[in-house]
Each structure stands twice: as C-alpha cells, then as structure tokens.
N, C-alpha and C positions, 0 to 999 in steps of 0.2 A: 502554373503556380510554382513559385520557387521552392527548393527543398527546405530553406529556413522557415518560410511561411507555413509550409506543410507541417513541419515539426511543431511550430508554435500552436497552430490550430489543433493538432492532435493532442498537445499537452492541455490546452484549454478544454477540449472535449473530454479528455480523461478526468480532469478536475471536476467538471460539471457532472459527469457520470458518478464519480465518487460521492459528490454532495447529494445527488438525487437518490443514491442508494442508502443514504443515512437519514431516514425519516424521523429519527429521534431528534427532537429539538429541545431547546431550553424551555420553550413555551409548553411543550407536551409534558416535560418533566415537572415544571413548576405547577402545572395545573392538575397533576395526578392527585386525586383525592386520597387523603391518608387512610381512609377506611374502605377503599374501593375493592379489595380483594376477597370479599367474603366467600365467593364460590370456589376458590382454589384451596386445595389442601394437600399436604405432604402425606405420603404413606411410608411407613417403616417396612422394610423387606427383610430384616434380620442381618446376619444369621443369629439364631438364639444360642450362641456360644459365648458365655459370659466373659467379661473383662476384669481388669484389676479392681479389687474391692478392698477397702481399707478398714472399715469399722463395722461392727455388728453388735446387736443387743437383742435379748428376748424379754418377754414379760413373764416373770415367775408365776403369777396367778393365772396366766392364760398360756398354757404350755405349748400351744401350736402357733402362737403369734410371735413373729420375729421381724426385726428391721435390719436392713443392711444398707451400707452406703458405698456405692460405686464411686471410684475416685473422680470420674468425670461423667457419670451417668445418673446422678441424683440418688435419692433415697427410695428404696423399694420395701414393700411389706408383704408378708405372707400370713394367712390365717389358717393354713392347712399344712403346717410343718414343712414348707418348702416344695410342696407339689406344684404350686403355682405362685408366681411373684407378680406384683403390680407396682408401677411407679407412683409415688404419692407427692412428689415435689416438682412436678413439671411446670407449675406456674411460677416457681421462684426464679429470680433473675440470675441464677447460676446453676450449673450442673456439677461443679467440682465440689466434692464433699469429703471431709476428713474425719468427721466424728458424728455419731448419732447416739443419744442416750435417752432412756426412759426413766422418769422419776419413780423410784422404788415405792413411794407412798401414794402415788396417783398415776396409774398407767395411761391415763389420757393425756398426760403432759409429756411431750417429747421435745428435746432440744437437738438442734443440728448446728454443727460448725462447718463452715464452707472452706474450701481450699484443701488440697490433698493432704498436706501435713507431712510430706516426704521431701527429702533432698535427693533428687535424681535427675538424670539428663532430660527427661521428658515429663512435663507436668503442666497442670493448669491451676490457676489460683481462684480463690473465691472472694466473697465480699461481705463477710461477717457472720453473725449468729442469727438463727431463726428459732421460733417456738411454735408448737401446736398445742392447743388445750383440748383438742377433740380427737386424739389418737391419729393425727396425720391428715384429717380431712381438710382443714384450713390452717394457714400459717400467718404468723406475724413476724415482721422483720425487726431484729434487734440491732445492737451496736457492733463494735469492733470491726468496722467495715474496711479499715486499712490494714488489718492484720494479715490478709491474703491467705494464710494457712493456719487452720485450727485442727490439730491432731487429736485433742482429747478434751472431754468434758466430765466433770465429777459432780454429782448431785447429792445433796444432803439426803440420807435415807428417810429422815423424819420431816423434812421441810422442802417441798418441791420448788420453792421460791429462792432457795439458797443454793448457789452453785459456784464451781470454780472452772475456769477455762484456761487451757494451755494454748497460747498464741505463738506460733513459730515465727511469723513475720515474713517479710519479703524474701523469697529465695535467691534473688539476683541483685540485691542491694540492701543498704542499711535503712532501717526505719525504727521509730520509737514505739509504735503500737505493737509491742511484742512482750513476752514474758508470761506471768501468771496473773489472771484477773479473777476478781470475786464479785458476785452480785448477790444481794439479799432481797431483791424485789422482782425476781423472775426474769431478769435480763433487761428491765427497763433502764438500768444504768449499771456500769461496771467500774470497779476500782482496781487499779493495778497494784498488786500486793507483793510481787517478787519480780525484780528487774535488775539486769546487769548493765547492758548498754545496747546501742542500736544494732549490734551485730549478733546478739545472743537472744534466742527465743525459747519459748516454752514447748517442750516436746512431749511431756506427760504430766498428769496430775491424778492422784488417787486419794481417797479418804480412808482412814483406818476404819475397819468394819465395826469396831466397838466404840468409836469416839469420832464423830464428824468434825470435831475441832482439831483433830490430829490429821495433818495434811502432808503428803509427800509429793514432791514435784521434781521434775527433771528439766534442767536448762541445757540447751545445746547451742554452742556457737558454731555455725556452719554457713557457708556461702557457696552457691553455684556460680560458675563463670560463664562468659559469653560463648565459649566454644565447647564442643562436645566433650563431656566427661571432665570438665574443669570443676574442681571442688576443693574447698579449703575449710579448715576448722581452726579453732583458737582456744585459748586457755580458760574460758569462762564456763565450760561445760561442767555439770556436776549434779549430784543428788542433794536435795534440800528438804528440810523437815520443819513444820510449824506445829506447835501444840496449843496455840491460842487462836485457832480459826483463821490462820493466814496473816495475822498482823505482824508477827516477827518470825524470822527464819534462821535456821542454822544449817550450814553445809555439812553433810555427813562424810566421814572419812573412815577411820577405824579399820583399815585394811583394804578399802576400795582403791582402785587405781586413781592416779592424779593426772592433772594436765601435763605434768612432766613426763608421764608415761604415754602421752598422746591421747588422753581421754577424749572420746567423741560422744556419740549418742548412747544413752542408757535406756533400758526398759525395766519396768518394775511390776512386780506382782505381790500382793499381800494375801496371806492365808485368812479366809473368812472365819475359820474355826479356831485359829490361834494367831491373833493380829501381831504378835511379837515376831512371828516367822515371816520374813520378807526375802524375796529373790529378786536379783537384778541381772540382766545381761549387760556386759560392758564391752565397748569397742575401745581398746587402749593398747595397740601394738602387742608387745610381748606379755603384757598384763591382761589381755583380753580373756574373757571367760564368763562363766555363770557363777555369781556370788550369792551366798546365803547369810542371812543374819538371824540369830535366834533371840536377839535382845532389842527388837524394834529399831534396828539401824545403828546401834552404838558400835558394834564390831561386826566384821565380815570375814567369811572364809570362802576361798575359791573352791568350788566343788568339782569343776571339770574344766579341762583345757581342750576338750574336743571341739575343734573349730566348726564342725557340722551343727553344733547346738546353738552357737551364737554368732557364727560368721556372717559377713555382709550386714553388719549391724545398722548401717545407714538405711537399709531396706527393711530389715526385720528385727524387731526388738521386743515383741510382745511376750509376756510371761503370764500364765494363768495358773492359779492354784486351785486344786479341788476344794469345793466348799466344805467338805467334811473331814478331809484327811490332809493335814499340813505337809505330809511327806510326799504327796502326789502332786507333781507339778508338770506343766506342759510348756514347751518353748516352741514358738512359731519361727520357722526358717524355711529354707528351700524344701525341707521335709518337716512335717509336724512331729515333734519328739515328745516322749513321755518318760518321766522318771517316777518310781515309786519308793525311792530311798533318799528323798530330800536332795535330789540333784546330783547324785554321785554317778549312777549308771543310767543309761538311756536306751530306749528302744524306739524304733520308728512307729509312730501312732497312725499316721496316714501320709501318703505321698509317693508319687512315681519316682523311679530311680533317677530320672533326669531332673526332677524337681517340679513342684507345683507352685512354690513360693507362697507360703501361708503368712497371713497378716495378723489375724486375731482369732482368739477362741473365747466364746462365752459359754458358761455352764450354768444351767438352771439351779439356783441354790436349794430349791425344794425337791427337785428330782434330778440329781446329778447325771443320770444317764441321758438326759436331754441336753444336747449341745448344738451350738451354732458356730460354724467355722467359716472364715472368709479367706480367700486366696487371690492370687493374680488371675484366677479363672472364675471367680465369682463366689457365691454363697452356697453352703450345703448344711443340711440338718441331719442329726442322728437322734433317734429316740431310744436306742439300745446301747448306749455307751461306746459307740464307734464300730459296732459290728457291721452295720450297713448305713449308707448315707443317701440323702436325696441327690438329685441330679443338679449339675450346674449348666446343663444344656437346656435350660428353660428361662434364661434371663437375657434380655435384649440389650446388653451393656458392652458389646464388642467395641474395641478401640482401634480404629483404622487410621492410617497415615495418609493414604492416597486412594483414589478411585479411578478406574478405567472401565471400559465396556468392550465386549467382543462384538463380532458381526453376526452372531447367531440370531435366530428368532425363535422364541423370545430372547432378547439379548441378556447377557449375564454381566453382573456388576462385580468387579474384582478389586482386591487390595490386600496388603499385608496387615494382619491383626496383631497388635501388641500382645505378647505372652502366648499366642496360640498359633503362629504360623500364618498361612494365607487362606483366603476363601474367595470363591466365586459364587454368587447367588443369582439364581434366575429371577428376572424381573416379573415373571408370571409363572404360576404353577399350573399343571394340567388338571388339577382336581378342585379348582375353585379357590385355592389359597396357596400360599408359599409355606412349605413345611420343611422338616429335616430331609425330605427326599430331594429338595431343590437347591442344595448347596453342597460344596465339596472343596477340599484343599487342592492347591495347584503347585505345590512344591517350592514355593517362594518363602523367604524368611518373614519373620513377624513384623519387621519394620519397613518392608520394601514396597516399591511400586510393583504392579503386575502389568505386563505389556502383552495383551492378546495378539496373536498373529493375525493381521488383517486378511490374510489369504487362507487361513485355516483356523476356524474358531475353536478347535480342540487342542491347539498348541499355545502355551503361555510361557513368557519369559519373566524372570523376576530375580530378586535377591542380588547376587554379586558376581556372575549372572548364572541362572539356571534355566534349562529348557525342560518344560513339563508337557508330556503328551497325555491328555485326559483319557484317550482310548486304552492305553496300556497301563496308565498309572505310574510310568517311569519318569524319573527326573535326572537330567544330565547336567554336569557342571560345564558350561560353555563360556566361562569368564575369560577375558584376555589375560588373566593372571592364573589360570587354572594350573595347579601343580607346582606353582613357584613359591607359594607363601606370600606373606605381606611385605611388599616393597618398603613400606614405611618402617618396618622393623629390621631392615637390613638384608632381607632375602630378595635382592633384585633391585631394579630401577625404582626411583621414588615417584613414579607416576601412577601408583596404585593406592594412593592415600584415600581413605574413605571413612565414612561414619555410618550411623545406623540406617539412614534412609538416603539412597542415592538414586538419581533419575535414570529410568529406563523407559524408552518410548520409541514408537515407530514414526517415521517421516509421514506427514499428511499427504505428501506428493508421491513418494516411492514406497509402496507397501512392502518392499523387501529390505529397506534400509532401517536398521535398528540402531538407536543412539544409546550410549551409556556414559555416565559421568563418574569420574573419580576426582582427582585434582586436575585432570585433563578430560577432554571430550574424545570418546571412541565411537567408531561406527563399524557395523558389519552388514554385509548384504547376502550372507549365506548362512544365516541362523547361528552365528557364533563359531562356525568352523575356523574362521580367521577374522582378525580385527585390524582396523587401521586407526592409528592415533591421529586425530585431526586438529589438535591444538597443543600448545605448550601448557605449562602450569599457569592457570588463570587466577590463582589466588594471590593474596598480598605477600610480597617478599618480606616486608616488615611493617610495623604498625605501632601506634601508641596504645598503651594499656588503657581501656575505657575506665572512666571515673567510677563506674558502678562496682568495680572490683575493690575499690576502697583500700583499706589497710592491708589487704593481701597482695597488693601490686608488687611488693618487694619480694614475695615468695619466688624461689627459683622456678617453680612450675608455672608462674605467670609471665616469665620472660618472653618477649616477642620472638617467635620463630614462625616458620612457614607452616601453618596448621590448616588453612582453609581448604575447602573442596568446592567443586562445581555442584551446586545444590539444585539447580534447575536448568533445563535445556528447552528451548522453544524454537523449533524449526519453522520457517515460514510456510504458509499454505499456498503462496503464489509464486515464490521464487526458490527453486531448489538449492541455490547457492547461499541463501541467507539463513543464518542460524544465530540465535541469541543464547547467551549463557550467563547465569548469575551465580555468585558464590555466597557461601554462608558467612564470609568475612567482609562482605559489603562491596563487591565489584560487579559490574555488568560489562560484558564484552559482546561484540557482534562480528561475524565474518560475512563478507559479501562474495567470497569465492570458494565456498564449500569447505573452508577450514585451512586454506593455505596460509592466510594471514588473518589476524584478529585485531580489532580496534577496541581500546578501552573507552567506553562511552558512559562511564558511571556518572549518575547525577551528582552534582557537587554537594548536595545535602547529605549524601551517604557517608558515614564514618566507618571506622573499623568495627566489624562484627554487627553491622546492620544486615541481618540475614535476608538475602534475596530469596524469599521462600518459593514462589512460583512465578514464572513469566509466561505470558501468552502472546503469540504473534498474531497480528490481524489476519483475518481470513480474506481480505480484499486488497490490502495495501502493504507492500514489502517494507515500507518505511515506518509503519505504525506497530508499536508493541506496548505491552502493559507489564508492570512489575509490582507484585505484592511484596512489601518489605516489612519484616517482623523485627521489632526491637524489644521484645519481651525479655530476652536474655541480657539486655542492658538496663533492666528495671524500668522500662518505659512501656506503658500500656497504650500509648497513642497509636491510632491506625495510620498506615502509610501505604499509599498506592501511587505509582508514578506512570505517566503516559508520555510517549514520544511519538511525534508524527513526522519527524525528519531524520529518521535513521539513527537516533540517539544523540544528535547534536545538541538538542535541548530537551528538557524534561519538565513536565508540569505535575505537581502533586494534586491529586484529585480525591479528596476525602470529605468534601462538604456534605453534611447530612449524616455521616457515619457516627455512631456512638464513640465518644472520646476515650473510653476505658477498656477497649478490646482490640488487641493487635489483629492485623489482617494476615491470614495464612494463604489466601488464594484469590486470584482475579482471573476471569475468563470472559472472552468476547463471544457473543452468540454467533454461530457460523452463518446464520441466514439473515440476520439484521445487523449490519455494522452499527456500532455505537450503542447497542444494547449489551450492557456488561452485567456480570454477576460477580459477587465477592463473598467470601466466607471469612468470618472473624472468629474470635474465641467465644462468641456468644450466639451468632446467628448468621443467616444468609441475607444479602442485600442485593438490590438491582439498581441499575441506572439506565435511563432512556436517552441520555445525552452525552454518551461517551465518557461518563465518569464525572461530569461537572457537578451533578447532584445525585444523591443516593436515597433510596427508599427501602424500608425493611420488607423482607420477604419471609419472615419467620412463620407467619400463619399459625398452624397448629403444632409446629415442632417445639419441643422444649428448648430452653436456653442451653446450648451445648456447644462445645468446640467443633467448628467446621474446619477440617484440615484440608479438604480438597473438594472440588466439584468439577463436573463436566457437563456439556450439553450433548446428549445422545439422541440423535434424530430430533424429535419434538419434545423430548423430556429433559429435565434437569435432575442429575443424580449427584448426591453428595456423600462424602465419607465423614462421619462424625467420630470424634475420639472419645467414645463412651456410650453411644447409642446405635452403633451399627450403620448400615446404609439406609438412606431415604431417597425417595423419588417424588418429584413434582411432575405429574403427568401433564404433557401437552401445554407448552408455554406459547402457543401460537397467538393467543390474545395479547400477550405482552409484545410480541413481534409486530402486531398490527396497531398497537396503541398510537394515537397521533393527537395533534392539537384539536382536530375536528372531533375526535372521540371525547376529549375532555369537555368540549363545549356543547356537544349534542345531547338532547334529552334521552335518546336511545341509540345504541349501536349494536348491530348484529355482526359478529366477526365471522370471517370465512372459516368453517371448521377444517381441522386437519384431516388427512386421509384416515378413514376408519377401517379397522381390520376385522373381518368376520371370523371370529374364533370361538370355538365352543369348548366347554369343559368335557373331560372324560367322565361319563357316568360311573359311579362306584358299582363295581360288580363283586367286590369283596367287602370285608369289614373296613369301614373308613377309619381314618386317624381319630382317636378319641378326642372329644371336644375340649378337654383340658390340656391337651398337648399344645405347646406354643405354635402359633402360625401367624403368618403375615398376610396382609391384604393384597389381592390381585389388583391390577389396574381396572378402571371402569370398563365395562364390557359394551363396546359399541361406539357410536359417534358422539364425541363430546362437543356439545353446542354451547358456546360462550356468548354472552350478551351483556351489555352494560346499561344500567338504568341510572340516570342522574338523580332520580328521586323515586320514592315508592310509587308504584302504579296501582290502579284500581283492579286491572285484570291483564294477565299475560297469557297468550296462547301460542303454541308451537304446532305447526303442521309439517309433516314429512310427505313430500310429493315425489313420485318417480318420474322418469323421463317421458312417460306417456300421459302425464298429467293426473294420474290417480293419486288421491290422498290416502296414504297408507296408515298414518297415525295422526291423531290429534290429542294434544295435551293442553291442559289449562291450569292456571293457578287456582281455579275453583275446585279442581278435582280433589277427592279425599286422598290424603297421604297415609299410607300404612305405617305402623310403628317401625322403628329401625330393626334391621335384621341382626339382632345380637343375642337372641335367645340361645344359650348354650354354645355360642360361638360356632354354630354349624355353618358349613359353606353357604355362600350367598345364593347359590342357585336353588337352594331349598325355599327361598323366600320370594315373594312377589316384589318386583322392583318398585321404587318410588315413581309416582306418575304425575307429580305436580311441579311444574316450573315455578321458580320463585318470582314474586312481584316486589321484592325488597330492593332498595337502592344498592348499587354496587355492581361489581363484576360477578356474574352468576354463571353457573355451569349446570347444564342438564344433559343427561346421557340417554340417547335413544339406543335400544338394545338390538337394532338391525332386524327386528321382526315386524311382520304385519301385526295388527291388533289381535288380542286374544279373541277367538271366535265365541267363546263362552266365558263366564265368570264363575269358575268353580273353586277359586282359591280362597281359603279362609284367611281372615285378617284378625289377629296375627296367626301364624302357623301354630299348630298344636304341639304338644310336648313330644309327639312321636312323629318326627318329620318324615321318616322313611315311608310311612303309610299315607302321607297327606301332601305329597309334592304338588306344587302348583301346576295344574293341568287345565286345559292344554295351552301351549304356546301357539302363536300364529307362525306361519312359515317364515324361514329366513329369506331375506331379500337377496337378489342376485348382486354380484359385484357390478359396479357401474356408477353412473352419475345420478345424484339426487339433489333435491332442493329443500331447504328448510325455510319456512315462512313464519316469521315472528310478527305477532300482532300485539301491540301494547296500547291499550286504551283507544283502539280503533286505527292506529297508525301501523302500516305494514312495511316490513323490510324482508328481503330475500337474499339468500346466499346459496350457491351450489357447492357440492363437495363430492368426493369420491369414496366409494366403498370398495375395498379390495379383499381378496380371499386370503385366509391364513397362508402365509408363504410355504408352510410345510405340506399343505394339501396339493397333491399333483393330479387331482381329478380333472379330466378335460372339461373345458367350458361347455361343450355340447352336452355332456352328461349332467353337469350341474343345471343347465338350462332345462333339460328334460325333467329332472327332479323337481325344479322350481315350478314349471308349468303344470305338471300333474298336481303338485301340492296346492297351488293357488286355485286350480279348478275345484279340487275337493274342498278347500277352504271357503270358496265363494258359495258352494252348496250348503256348507254348514252354517254360514251367515244367513242365507236366504230361508232355510228350512223352518226355523221357529216362527217367522212372520207368516209364512204360507200355512203352517199348521194352525196358527191362530185364526187366519182367514177361513180355513176349512171348517173349523169348529163353529165360527160365527155364521157360516152359511148352512150349517147342518150337514156338510159333506164329510161324514165321519170316516168314510173309506179312505179319505186322504189324510186323516188326522192320527190314525193309529200307528202301530209299529210297522205295518206294511206300507204306510204312507209317509208323509213328511216327518212324522214322529220318530221314525226309525233312521232317518238320514244322519243325524248328528253322531250317534254312536257308531254306526257302520262306517261312515266316512272318516271319523276321527281315528279309527284303528288303522286305516290305510294311510292317512296323513302322518300319524306318528311313526309308522314304519318307514315311510319315505324320508322323514326329517330326522331320523335317528342318527345319521352320520353324514359326513361330506363325501362319502364314497358313491360311485355310480349306482343307481337303483338296480336291484336284481330283477330278473325276469318275473319272479313271484310277486314282487312289489308292483311292478308295472301291470301285471295281469290283474292283481287285486284292485288297484286304483282304476284301471280301465273298466273293469266290471262294475265298480261302484258308480263311476261316472255314467256308464251306459244306463244303469238303473235310474239314475237321477234324471237323465234326459228323457227316458220313457215316462217317468212320473210327471215331469213337467209337461210333456205332450198331452197326457191324459188330463192334466189339470186345465190346460188351455182349452181343450175340447169341451170339458165339463163347465167351464166358467165363461168361455168366450173371451178370455183375456189374451 
C-alpha cells in the first residue's frame, strides 16, 4: 500500500470513528419528548452562607414573620424570626429581585419587583412585577416586564390596590419603560406618572406616613458600560415630590446638591412620627453627605460629611427613621450606622471592620425593638433592638461565579462566592446530609475560579493567584505578579491587566500544568513558583464604542483604549499544544504550538465587547471547540453559542430551542459522549443531543436562576448559580445513552452507572438539630434509569447477582411510604421508597445495595421519636461485583448489567469483606427461613421447634450477630466471627433435628 493511500484510509477511518462516537443525532434530539425527564432532579448542596440581599420587609401584626429578597435568589420568608428561611418564589420565571413589600392594610397581599435595582459591575435583571394574595403561597404575574430593574415599591397604607413602583430600567442601555409608575387596581395596569427620558430611571419611591397622596420619588440617570466598572451618570437625577397622588411633581432643591455638583443616586427616609422630618443620602462629589429637612423637603441642611455614612452611594443609599423618634436615624452602608441626634453624630450599629455592606433596614412600627436588616451576606433579625441577631448562615442564596471539582471522594465542589470569599462543598456528607461540617473556604477571592490540584485534593489555587493548603489552612500568593503591584496602574509591565474573575485551570492532559489569564495567558508547572507567559496581549487594540453606550459615548472614560482581558481559557483534551482563549472584548484566539504563536479565529459575528464567557474544547477532536458568548452588557439578552469543527476557520451559531431572553454564560461538552452539550443561561440549564443543533431545557426542579458555570464531574453535572449556591444533577448516564431507538421504543432500560457502596456514620453523639440548614446527599445505591413511552399497567425490577439469585424485587404495585421529611431528620432514619414508577417518561429508581429486609419491623411513617424507632433490620450489604437488573413492563423483559464498587475510602481487603458477607448472608438466610418453619412446626403440633429454643428464637439471636457483622466495613472481629459461627452451628443442629422429626 502506498504511503498516500495509507494516509487517506487512516483519515477516513478516523472520520468514521468520530462519527460513530457521536450517537447524538438530529433524529434523537427532535424526537426527545418535552416531558421525558420526570425521574431526574437536581439537589442543592449549599453552602448555607447567604449572598447579596437587597430588600426586606416585616409584618407589623405578625412580629415573627418577615420577607427578604435576594438579588438573584428569589424571595424568602420566615415565620420564626429568622431561625429558618424558606424560598417562596421558585416557580416564578426570574430569581432576580429588587423589591418586596407587604400591604400594610392586608398582610396577605405581597408585591414583588424583579431585577436587582442596583447599578453595579455584576447583576441580573428581572421581568416585571408579581403579586401574591395569600402571603406568598401563589403568585400572579403583573406588568412592567421591560423595566428590567425594580428597586422599590410603595403601597397605600389604607388601600392595598393602590401602589407606586420605581422602575430603574435597563442597566446597559436606554429604554422607555422606566421612571415612577402608579397602579390603582392592584397591578392589573400601570400608569407612568414621573418620567424624564430613556436614560433616567426610578430609584426610590415612598409615601408620606400621614398622607398617601404625598409621594416622594428619586430619579437616577445612570448607565453601566460593556467593560468592567464602566459607569456613567447624567443631569436628570433628583428628588421629586407630589401632593396630589402622583399626578403632578415638583423637583426639590432648597439646599440639596444639584446636577452641577455631580448629583447621582439619592436615598430617602421619612420619619413616621413626624412626616415633615426627612433624611436623604446624596452622592454628589464635594456636596455628598446626609441631608435633613424639617419642613417636608422645602429646605435642607447637610448634617454630616463623614464619607463612612453615605459613601459608595451607588451601592448603598437606604435611610430608615425610627418609627417613634424622628431624631433616631439609621444609614445603611459598608457598616450600618445609627444617629440619635438627627444625623449629626453617628455610631456603628452593626458591621465588621472590613464591612458587611448593608442594604436596607426595616423596623416594626408597633415594636421598634424588632428589626430586619439585609446585607450582602443575607438577612438577619433582632428582637431586642440590636443586642443580638439571628444568623445569616441559614440561607441558601450564595452567589458563585464558577464551579470546579477536586479528585477527592466524595468530590468537593468549589468556587468563589460574591461578598464572602471562596467555598468548597462536599458532594456527600458522612452523616446522611450535607451540613456546615461539610464546607470550608479555600483562600481564594470572592470572584474567582478555584482550581483544585489534580494530584493533591487538599491543595487549591484561585484568585490572582493564591495557593491554599487545606491541611494547614495557609494561603500563599503565587501570582506571576506577586509583590510587583498592578501593572495596569503603572507598577510594571502591562500584561497583568485583570478584572474581578479571571480564568485559572489545570490542563486536562498534564496535571502539573496550571493556566492563568490576565490580558495574556500564563502557565506554571511547579505550583506557581515560576510562571511562563505563553501569549501576547490577546485583547482588542482598538474598537468602536458600542451603540448601547448611547449619549455617554463622548465621555472621556468611554474613549477606546486597550481594556480587554483573557476571560476564558480552554486547553484541548487531546492535543497538548492546542489552547483556545476568549476575551471579554470579543475575540477568540487559538494556538497549535503550545503558545509560541496564536491565530485570531474570531467568528465574524462577534463585535467589540461581545464577552466570550466560557469556551470548552472537545474531548475527542482537537479541531472542535465551543464558545458561550454573552452580550448582556450590550443591552442584548439574546443567547449566543458558537461551534467550530475546523479549528476556528468557520463557526456556526447553535442556539435553536434556547429561550430568546436569557444570555448564555457557559457551554460544556460531555466528556464521555461527543455531541452531548450542556449550557447555562441567566435562567436555567439546557442540553443538546446533537452537538448544539437543537436544545432542550434541563431545569427540572431547579428555580429559575442565573447559571454562571457548569461542569461534568464523573457521571454528575454540577452547576454554580449566582444566587442559590451549588446544585448537582446526579448521574447523567441516561442522557449519554439516549438514541433514536430510545425515542421510538416503548420501553428502554439504560445501563446503570457504577454504583458505590457507601454507608452513613451512625450518630454516636447529639446530631445536628433538625432546624439547622442541611442539604441532601446523593441517592444511596444503584440508580436505575428507564424510559416508558407511555404509562404502563405494571412495572417490576429485579436485582440478580452473578450466581443467579434474585436479591430484591420491586413493583409499581408495592405500597409507597410517605416522603421522609418529618422534622428534616437524616434519611437513614426512614424506610426508603420501594415502588418503581409506571408513569411515562424517564424514571429513576434507586436500589440501596442491600438484600431485602428479612423482617418488616419499620413503622410507616416513622414516629416523632426517630432515635427509638430506627427502621430495623436491614438486609446485608451486597459484595462489590457485577449485578443484573431485570425490568419487566407489562410482561416484556429487558436486562442490563452494572458494577457495584466499594467506597474508595475503605481499605478493607476483599477477603475480609467476603468473609463478612458470607457469614452475614448465612445468618440472613436463616432469619428468612425460620418464620416459615416455625409456622410449619405449630401446624404439625411440634411445639418444641416453635418456642424460643426452636425456630422462634432464631430471628432475634441471629439478628444480633448479623447487626454486629454489618455495623461497619471493617474486617469482622474474632468475637463477631465466633458469635456468628455459634449461631450458625445452632441453626444447622436445629435443621438436622427438624429433618429427622419430619422426614423432610
């Protein structure tokens, strides 16, 4: 064969292999039923360390009931003064919330305004107003859907159908649905009553306590730009007043700073006991300060110039006046401040020296010692005027930017948490659930990636760059710029330009090679001791100002300069010399020689500041890559994902099926099935079976929330949400196996993933109280997935070992116990569900890797004292090995084999485990046989065999030995073996006597 022919045939064979490894086809995707995924569900794993929270309100007549609004985590409610919090808006099509208010005259009526209502570098927008008429149990969607950000709602104290809404508008572009709106019919319709222009929005609105027709409103002209920390303001900001219910308005002056002073955002608070006393915080350059009016806004006096009280006004501007004393006022800022002399002198009311960033304070007008405060770390309640506060470590509203996982078992999910540093959370807890014991910080910054060392799961890299050793708790700065300062500020070379979240990740091929991005790409192979720069500046040298900047394009701060950074790095999994890089200013480069040279392969559709959020390189083909491109900062909510199969020469946009109003933050390819893609948008997770040509929702039970990153870890999908912590979709093997045949077959039994035999640690001390926050462990055992094209009459599952013995039989006819949710006790206190579903769709059943229970002594449901009524006894654990699941659906049978492995942390020799198993099964078989033989003995009148000295005593005596053997995965002790052997000897002797007496 000629060399040329050999090369051609090899190329053809390679292409055929690639095609054959891509079982995802257009037919499979097109025929995927929209409601097929009933059996799969996400589980939230925490951490329960709260995130930024913007709005809060209590119910004066119900002093322990409060609502708080996480900026991207939905609305939460407590009825026990903050001891526990529960989300109440997970069904709404947004998680971004800027305002929540309860009608003073009817506490069942709650209004919610979506969109954070802040102008800041990182935010999510909403889609209008919502109302509940039953205290948050159900919701009705209202209008103002293009307002994007609603920071404040004011409700008439006498009429819950009359309200005012401050609509801030689009943060990244002009729009007309902004300003102050009024509704007189409970939100069925809104009338805009105060408006300047398409660049100026409503930032605050309050009603005078003595006259609901007197309305004060704040307008704020502000715009965020496409690059990090780009922000502009204009001349239309100000404080306005209406005395005729919002029909006409007057801008207040009388000593307040003006737009000539650089006036920006204002915050306003009115004294409930003296409505003529008003306080405002003002951001206005040299005229910034806290101002007081004693004549209902006609004239103003600046009471303090202390920047700590009013600084960072774009982030904090809330002022709250004590309901009984007009001279006591609180200002929310980096620290919460309190003045008792009408704003002249101040003392810290609450706050760490470094700052907690407080957003709003609500005081119960009937009992002023009861307060609700929200901060960038969540919500907290005091019942004693601030002497003590509830915890903010009980709210699952953490905001993460990225997600990674280490190589420990159970693996740990890691990322940087906005406002709170970093966190790594165990995917499984040792005591039946995931609690505060199962997560910890790892020394990285609040915005960062965390890169676990592939060779040492106790070492983590993050930030810009740090190295954290979990064993010692020490963190070292190993940045290529360590000790030099910021190059972009003039302290050294200009290749250290960076923003809040910069990529840090290990090579999928070389576990010692760590990549890091600034405006160039760096790599280290010695843990950061030394670094090599492997690219030049990959950002745009110049660019045209995007149209979304609008009227502010002429500002000097908008002038095109080299600002961009390398925002994502995607090293190839199959070629160590191929690395992809994308920038936040809209460029994609690739190197084919390990960084010596780079090619600009940007898709022609990408313009300046089309942020290349995350790229992923194919796991099987060096020429294939995917790019999630986010245009939110260009005031464009459309999704963008691009795919190349020829090394970047051509790109295809692959967004068919995605919702058109949610930007894409991440796209990843499944490492085990080429063409199976996952994407995360500002609302939910999606998947594609045909390499992105079509997309299908994978939200399932997750709330609508911003998905900032996702990874495939082994057989699981882990995501970082920006407002609800980390979530895991356990075991995606069914999606990997979905095919055209599955779509057309009446029944499909998928090959189960490897199952891990892992047990909980039994509590030997006082357990975590049931009202402490906890997250769910993964399903315990073998997850068996099957698909039914239609409802079945009867479904049964049998588990068979290698010797052909049927270990368990489950049927859809079996009774199903109530859910294990009483008191939130760990699930091992409850009997597991035993009935596979006969409903159409993709269903999941979990076998717990035990033989069947030898007796049925478990109450359904468990009593209120679970420690005394634990479900006993379990059947023995099965040995690691190969098993078969047999699925029978209306008489038709399918089979699949799968593997059970031991908990990787258990080092007990297999021979010891086998001995434990064999003795246990022998005892177990005796326990199974004894009751029937005892019944036969009584029927025959052979009472010597029926009493405690006969078959009647076998169950209790053998169960004691069986429980001792099965208590742990350690080798059985001599005492255990002796006890089991003695019991089995007694059993054999009893059987011999029985056979002799009965002739059987």
